[in-house]
N, C-alpha and C positions, 0 to 999 in steps of 0.2 A: 360642348366645345367643338369647333370645326377644325379641319386641317388648315384651311386657308380662308381668311376674310379679305375680300376685295372691296376697296372703297372707290365707287364710281361705276355706274352702269352705262357708260358710253360704249362705243364700238370696241375700244381697247380692253376695258374691263370685262365686257361680255365675251369677247374672243378668248381672253385668258381663262375666264370661268369655264367656257366650253372645253378648252384644252385640259384643264384640271379635272373636270367632270368626266371627260372621256377616259382619263387615266384612273378613275375610281376614287378620286379624292372627294371629301365632303367640303362643299364650298358655300359660303354665304357672301352675297353682294349687297353692300349698303349704298344707297343712292339718296342724295340730298333732295332732288326734285321729286315732288309727289306723283307726277304724271309723266309717262314716257313720251307723249306726243307734244310737239311744239312747232309753231310755224318756222322756227329757225332750223328745224331738222328736215322739213319737207321741201320739195321743189317749189320755187327756185333758190331760196335762201340756204337750203341745206345741201345744195348740189356739191358733189365731191368727185374727184377722179381717182379710181383705184388703179394702181399700176399693174402690169402683167404679173409681177411677183406676188402682189396681194391677191389678185384673182386666182393665181395658182394655189395659194393657201386655202381658199374656199374650195377649190377643186379637190385638193388632197384630203379634205375632210367631208367630202360628199355634199357640200352646200352650194356648189356653183349653180346648179339648175334653179334652186330656190332664190338665189341672189339675182340671177338674170330675170327671172319672172317678176320679182318684187321691184326690179329696176326698170321694167318695161322694155327689156332688151330681148329681141327674138331672132336676131341675125348675127349672133356672136360667131366669129370664125373658129375653125377647128377642123380636124380631119387628118388627111394623110400627107398634106404638104405644108411646108412652112410658109405662112402668109406674111406679106408685107404689112407693117402696122398702118392702120387707117388714120392714126393721129399721133403726133409727137408732142404737141402742145407748144409752149413758147418758152423763151428765155428772156426775162426782163421785158415782157410785152412784145417781143419780136417773134412772130409765128414761124414755125418750121414746116417744111414740106416733107410729108412722110415718104414721098416717092424718092427722096434723096437718101433714105436709109440703105446702107450696103449690107444685105443679108449675108454675103460671103465673108464679111468681117466679124460675124457672130458665130464662131465655130461650134459652140455647144448648144445651139438653138435647134430643137427638134419639134416636129409637129405635135400639137397638144390642143386640147379643148381650151387651154388657158394661156395662149400666146399673146393675147391682146388685152389692153386695159379696158375698163368699163366706166362709163359715166353713170353715177347713181346718186342717191341722196342718203343722208344720215338715217332718215326714218326707215328706208328700205333695209339698210345694213343692220340696224338695231332690231328690226322686226325679225329678220332671219336668224340672227344670233340669239335673240330672246327665246324664240321657239325652240331652237336647238338646246339652249341651256336648260329650259324647262324639261325637255325630254331626258336630259342627262341627270336630272335630280338636283340641279343648282337652285338654291333659294335666293330670291331677290326681294329685299325690303326697301320700300321707297319712303320718302319723307323723313329720312334719318340723316342727321347732321353730326358728324364726328367732331368732338370738341377736345378730346385728350387721348393720348396713347401712352401706355406703360409697357416696357419690355422686361422680361425676366430671362432666366437661362433656358427655360423650356417652352415658354409661350409669350404671346403679346396680347394685350387687352386694349380694345378701342372703346372709349366711352362716348355715348350719345344721349344727352339728357340724363335720365335716371337709369339708363340701361348700359350694361357692359357686355361686350362681345369678345370672347376669348378664342384664340386660335393659336396654332403652332407657328403660323406665318401670316403676315399682313402685307398686302400689296396696294400701294396708292396708284390708282388710275383715275384720279379726280381732277385732271385738267391742268391748264396753265397756271391757275391760281391755287394750286394744290394745298389743301389743309394738311394732308399727311406729310408732305415735304417739309413744311414748317415745323410741325409738331415733333417730327423725328430728328430734326436738326441737320438736314442735308445742306451742304454748301451749294449755292446756286450762283454761278458766275458767268459773265459774258459781256455783251456790248449794249449800250443804250441806243434808243431809236433815232433814226434819221427822218422818218415821216410818220404821218397819221393817215391811216386808210379808213375808208367808209364803205359799208354795204348798205344799200338803200332800196326799199321797195316803195315806190311813190307814183303818183300821177304826174307824168311829164306832159306839159301842155303842148310842147312843140318838139317831139322826139326826133323829127327829121334834122334838127340842128346837131345831133350827136351821131357821129359815124359809128357803124356797127363794129364789134370786135374790140380788141385791145388797141388803144391809141396813146402812144407816147407823145408828150407835148413839152414845150419849154418850161412848163410849170409843174409837171408831174405825169400822171397817167389817168385815163378813165377807161371803163369797160362798159359797153352796151351789149347785152345779149338779146336773143330772140324773145326771152321771157318779158312780157309786158310790164313796164315800170321798174325793171330791175337794173340798177346802176351801181357799178363799183368805181371807186376813185381813190387816189392817194395824192397827198400834198406834202412836199418836203418842208415841214415846219419844225423839225427836231422832236416830233412827238409831243407837241405843246398842248394839244387839245385835252381837256379834262375828261378822261374816260369814265369817271364816276357819274357823269351826267349823260342823259340821252341827247344825241345831237338834235338841235332844233331845226325847223324847216329853213329859216333864214340863213342859218350857218351853213347848212348843206348846200343850199342854192348858191351861196357866195363861193364856196369851195369849188363846186362844179363849174361855175362860170369862169373862175380863175384858171382851173386846170384845163378846161375845154377851149377857152378863148372865145366862147359864145355868150349870148344873152339868154340861154335856155332858162325855162321857168318850171319850177316844181310847185304845182298848185296844192298838193296834199302829200304828206308823208305818212305811210301806213306803218312801216317798221324801219328801224335804222339802228346800226351799231357801228362801233369804231374799233380799230386795231392798230398796232404799230409793228415795226420791224425789230423790236427789242429781241435780241438773240441770247438766250441763257441756257445753261446746262448744268446739271448737278455733277460734282466731281466724281461721284460713284453712284451706282444704281442700287446699292445695298448698304444699310446700316443695321447690323445685327439681324434681327428677324423681320425687319421692314424692308421692302423693296419698292421700287418705282418703275412705272412703265408709261409710255406715251407722253403726252404733254406735261405730265407731272415731273418727268425727268428732263424735258427739253422743250423750249419754246422758240419760235422764230416766226417771221412773216409768212403769209400763205403763198408767196411767190414761188412758183415751181410745184405747188400742190404736193408737198412731201409729208405734211403732218400726219394725216390719217394712215398713209402707207408706212411711215416710220413706226407708228404705234402698233400696227398689226404685226410688223416684223419683230418688235419687242415682245409682244405676247406669244408669238409662235416660238421664239427662241427661249423664252423663260418657262413656258408651260411645262414641257416635258422634263426639264431640269428640276423644277420645283417639285413636280410629281414624284420623280425618282428619289428626291431627298425625303419627301414625306413618307414614301414606302420603304425607305431604308436601304435601297440598293444602289444609290448614287456613288460613283467612285469619288475619292477624295478630290475636293476642289471643283467639282462639276458646277456647283451653283455660282462660284466665282467667275466662271467663264462667261456668264451672262453680261456682266459689266465689261469684261475684257473684249468681248466680241461686239457688243452693241454700242458701247460708248463711242468708238471711232466712227461708226455709221451716223450716230447723232451729231457728232462734231462736223462731219462732212455736210450734213443737211444744213446746219447753221451757216457754214461757209458758202454753200451753194446759194442761199438766199442773200447773204451779205454781198456776194459778187454781183447779183442782180440789182441790189439797191445801189451799189457804187456806180454801175453803168447807167442807171436811170436818173441820177442826180441832175438837176437843172443848172449845170454850170458848163462852161466851155470845155474844160478838161474831160469831164464825164461824157459830154456829147461827142468829143473826138474819139474816145475809147469806144463809145457805142457804135460809131461807124465802122471801126475795125472789127468789133465783135459781130456786127451784122454780116459783114463780108465773110468772116470765118464760118459762122454757123450756117451760112447759105451754101457752103460747099458740101459735097458728099461725105467727106471725112468729118466735117464739123457737125452735120446733122446726125450722123451715126454716133458720134461721141455723146451728144446730148441725149439721144435715145437710150444708149447704154446706161447713162446715169439715171435718168428719170424713170426708166422701166425697172430698175433694181438689178439688172443683169450684170452690172459691173462689180457688184458686191462680192468680195472674197475674203473670208476669215482666214487669218494666219493660223493654220493648224499644224505647222511645222513640217509640211511636206511640199516638195517641188513638183509632185505629180499635178498636172494642170487642172484636173477636175476637182481635186481635194480642196475643200473650203468654199466651193461655189454652190449655189442653188442648183440642185440636180435637174438636168433636162428630163423630160417625160419619156424616159427609156421604155421601149415596148418590146415584148417578146413576140416571136413569130406566131404564137397562138392568139395574139391580140391583147394579152394582159398588159396593162399600163402601170407604170410606177405609181402614178397618181391614185389609181384604184386600190393598189396594195397598201396605201398609207391611211386609209380611212379610219383604221382603229387607233391611230396615233402611236403606233410602234415604229421602231427602226425597220429597215428593209435591207436584206441581203439578196442581191440579184447575181446569180451564178450563171455565166454564159459558157462555162467550160463543158466539154463533151462528157467528161466523167463525173460531172456534178461534184467537184472536188470539195466544196465547202459545206456540203450537207451536214456531215457529222459535227463539224465545228459549230455551225450555226445553231444546231439543236441544243448546245450548251446554254444558249441564251433564250430558250423557248419562252414565250410570253412577253419578251422584250424586243425580240427581233423576228420579223416574218421572213421566211426563206422562200425564194422562188427561183426556178432554174429553167434553162432552155436557151436555144439560140435567140439572139436579138435581131430585130430588123436593122438596127444601127447601134452597135455597141461602142461607138466612138473610140475604137482601138483598145478597149478594156476587156479583160477576161472575167471580171467581177467587180461589183461596187458595193460598198456599205453606205447606206443613207441613213442619217439621223432622223428622228421623228419630225424635226422642223424642215426636212427636205434638203439639208446640207450634206454634201458628199463627205463622209468621214474617212474613207479609204477607197482606193481603186487599185486593182491588181492588173497585171499584164495578161497576155493570152494564156499563160501557165500560172495561175494565181497561187501565191504562197499562203498555205494554211496558217502558218505561224504568224505571218504578218497580219492576216485577217484577225486572228485571235487577239493579238496585241491591240489592234484598233478597237475591236469590240470591247475588250476589257477597259480600255481608256474611257470609252463613252458610256458603257452600259454596266460597268461594275464586274464583280466576280461572276463566273458562270453559275446558272441556277442549279445545275446538276454536276 
């Protein structure tokens, strides 16, 4: 029997497996697909954008260098100054100028090797995570399709064919059509689609007829990238296309002609798939001993590139909480904070994509709103607002404190000896940074030795704090003033890390 069985070996399942393996849990990952490689995961079809927050998660676990190498990135910013973002992306197909981002409006942004997002592909992400999972003793079994789940008071059993896999906990990371979600009886609610989208790798006879980049049109939108033959498009048909069938060449060509307003020709289609903007979310992320993460818990259109980042955030939030529960030192209710913290973030992502769909609709009212939105996001404030949202830097969990750092993803605080917060988090423990001259929190922090790593010394920029307590997922759990209160620190440590170890 394992501590945790994870169903799904995509980026979310593998990241969660790494978090649990790092914490010393025995983990088994079950994956339906027999092989890890697929043209849908490689460039260009598997291209994805990792937000700065997701990149920081890799940095904090010591995987950033491997990720950049696997992604073919060799000029990622970092160092001693806060760099302006090189890309902000788009909102509803309307590109934003990164030069418009107001860095002064981002008060908790500090220099870090991970202040910028990264363009990568699923194959690169999964390769890095698979290697790390193997190093941590995680077992991955492929070609295994789960068909039934049974829960008891002490364990949960997943059946696949004639085999049964027992664990204390089971997590469904098996995508938007999650089997685990259905078998465990999660309620899945939301809104029905407005459009059908297509991703196509084809031979385009006359590519010069398609303008590069995102193109909003009276009939929908199309995207032409530098990758030869790669075309994306969406048409507002109410999601009418039968997605159980592979899109035929004639259908794809007809849609592309309608959307682009040209007579462009697709002479051959190599690969094609469809998607919609159906936006659904489970009402809770936990049913007994079964939990969900990533697309298994929430689905939406790819507009805004939030899906992968949302899933990595789920895994980062859940991993340490589930591990503490497995090891028996989790404070009461810790695992319930997973739904409480991550469900609102998932709901925001659904609304973010719904808003873009509404603006893109091919009717006079939506087109009028589009003009207003284009003007707004073209301003410095508007661009900064979008950047804060898509980078993840605006996320703040309600931890019951008015201290402005608490509940936020911690900046990469750095001591004067060069020690970075990100480097201190590689073991997956919480971190107590004590900037006070008398190292006031040392004795208190020792009470949670093994769960909290203590580091002390003057900071290059302490953001006005005398000390901070950072959870293993990088969220600030507590921040003290210049004269930090030991009792307040101990209350915060007890809330998140349970009773003292000594």
